[in-house]
C-alpha positions as CSV (number, residue, x, y, z in Angstrom):
1,M,51.1,21.7,-189.5
2,S,50.3,25.2,-190.3
3,D,52.4,28.1,-189.3
4,E,49.5,29.2,-187.0
5,A,49.6,25.7,-185.4
6,V,53.4,26.0,-184.9
7,R,52.9,29.4,-183.2
8,H,50.2,27.9,-181.0
9,V,52.7,25.2,-179.6
10,F,55.2,27.7,-178.7
11,Q,52.6,30.1,-177.2
12,T,51.4,27.3,-175.1
13,V,55.0,26.4,-173.9
14,D,55.4,30.1,-173.1
15,T,52.3,30.1,-170.8
16,F,54.5,28.2,-168.3
17,D,51.7,25.8,-167.7
18,P,53.0,22.2,-168.1
19,D,49.5,20.8,-168.2
20,A,48.4,23.1,-171.1
21,F,51.4,21.8,-173.1
22,A,50.6,18.2,-172.0
23,R,47.0,18.6,-173.7
24,L,48.9,19.0,-177.0
25,L,50.4,15.5,-176.8
26,A,49.3,12.2,-177.4
27,E,48.7,10.0,-174.1
28,D,51.8,7.9,-175.0
29,A,54.0,10.8,-176.3
30,T,57.5,11.0,-175.9
31,L,59.8,14.2,-175.1
32,V,63.6,14.5,-175.1
33,F,64.8,17.9,-174.0
34,G,68.5,18.6,-174.8
35,N,70.6,15.7,-173.4
36,A,68.2,14.7,-170.7
37,E,66.7,11.3,-170.4
38,P,63.6,10.8,-172.5
39,M,60.2,11.3,-170.9
40,A,57.4,9.1,-171.9
41,G,53.6,9.8,-171.4
42,R,51.6,13.0,-170.7
43,E,51.9,12.9,-166.9
44,A,55.7,12.2,-167.0
45,I,56.2,15.0,-169.5
46,A,54.1,17.5,-167.4
47,A,56.0,16.4,-164.3
48,G,59.4,16.8,-166.1
49,L,58.3,20.4,-167.2
50,R,57.1,21.4,-163.8
51,A,60.6,20.4,-162.5
52,F,62.4,22.3,-165.3
53,F,60.2,25.4,-164.9
54,A,61.1,25.5,-161.1
55,T,64.5,26.3,-162.3
56,I,63.8,29.3,-164.3
57,G,61.6,32.5,-164.0
58,G,60.0,32.3,-167.4
59,L,60.6,31.8,-171.1
60,R,59.5,33.1,-174.5
61,H,60.1,31.7,-177.9
62,R,60.7,33.8,-181.2
63,I,60.2,31.5,-184.2
64,V,63.0,32.1,-186.6
65,R,61.7,29.7,-189.3
66,N,59.8,26.3,-189.6
67,W,59.5,23.6,-192.0
68,Q,57.2,20.7,-192.6
69,A,58.3,17.2,-193.8
70,G,55.2,15.1,-193.8
71,A,54.0,14.4,-190.3
72,D,57.2,16.2,-188.9
73,T,57.6,19.8,-188.0
74,I,61.1,21.4,-187.6
75,A,61.3,24.8,-185.8
76,E,64.2,26.9,-185.4
77,T,63.7,29.4,-182.5
78,E,65.4,31.9,-180.3
79,V,64.4,31.2,-176.6
80,T,64.7,34.0,-174.1
81,Y,64.8,32.4,-170.5
82,R,64.3,34.5,-167.4
83,R,66.7,33.3,-164.9
84,L,65.8,33.1,-161.2
85,D,68.0,36.1,-160.7
86,G,65.8,38.1,-163.0
87,K,68.4,38.1,-165.9
88,D,67.3,37.2,-169.4
89,V,69.4,34.9,-171.5
90,S,68.7,34.0,-175.1
91,V,69.8,30.8,-176.7
92,A,69.1,29.2,-180.1
93,A,67.1,26.1,-180.2
94,V,65.7,23.6,-182.9
95,S,62.5,21.6,-181.9
96,I,61.3,18.7,-184.0
97,W,58.0,17.1,-183.4
98,R,55.8,14.5,-185.1
99,T,51.9,15.0,-185.2
100,G,49.6,12.1,-185.4
101,G,46.3,12.1,-187.6
102,D,44.5,13.1,-184.5
103,G,46.5,16.5,-184.3
104,L,48.3,15.5,-181.2
105,I,52.1,15.5,-180.8
106,S,53.4,11.9,-180.4
107,D,57.2,12.7,-180.4
108,Y,58.8,16.1,-179.4
109,R,62.6,16.7,-179.4
110,V,64.4,19.9,-178.4
111,F,68.0,20.5,-179.3
112,I,69.5,23.3,-177.2
113,D,72.5,24.2,-175.0
114,L,71.2,25.5,-171.6
115,A,74.7,26.2,-170.2
116,P,74.3,30.0,-170.8
117,V,70.9,29.9,-168.9
118,Y,72.6,28.5,-165.8
119,A,76.0,30.1,-166.0
120,S,77.1,32.2,-163.0
């Protein structure tokens, strides 16, 4: 996956539109976010993102670096979350995803500690 394609994935997430992100996924894709239970299938992933997005006011990613290993992309990012109280909190994250021959993401994993985002 090219650097431009990696930017497109994060720009899509940053639109705060779960359905737009789901269109990047294979129909039977899986997503694991932090230590949450895995989600399977576009509809379940979009629903899970809608639930998560309801707990924050917004987000934006800054790509620190990314690597390609065959069909896998590894991206280190700094993610700035807008909390519901209006404050911004930035945390480090690593996302790893596998892209199929059709260009769609089949497996997406996010490694992140969200505790600072929800701290009082």
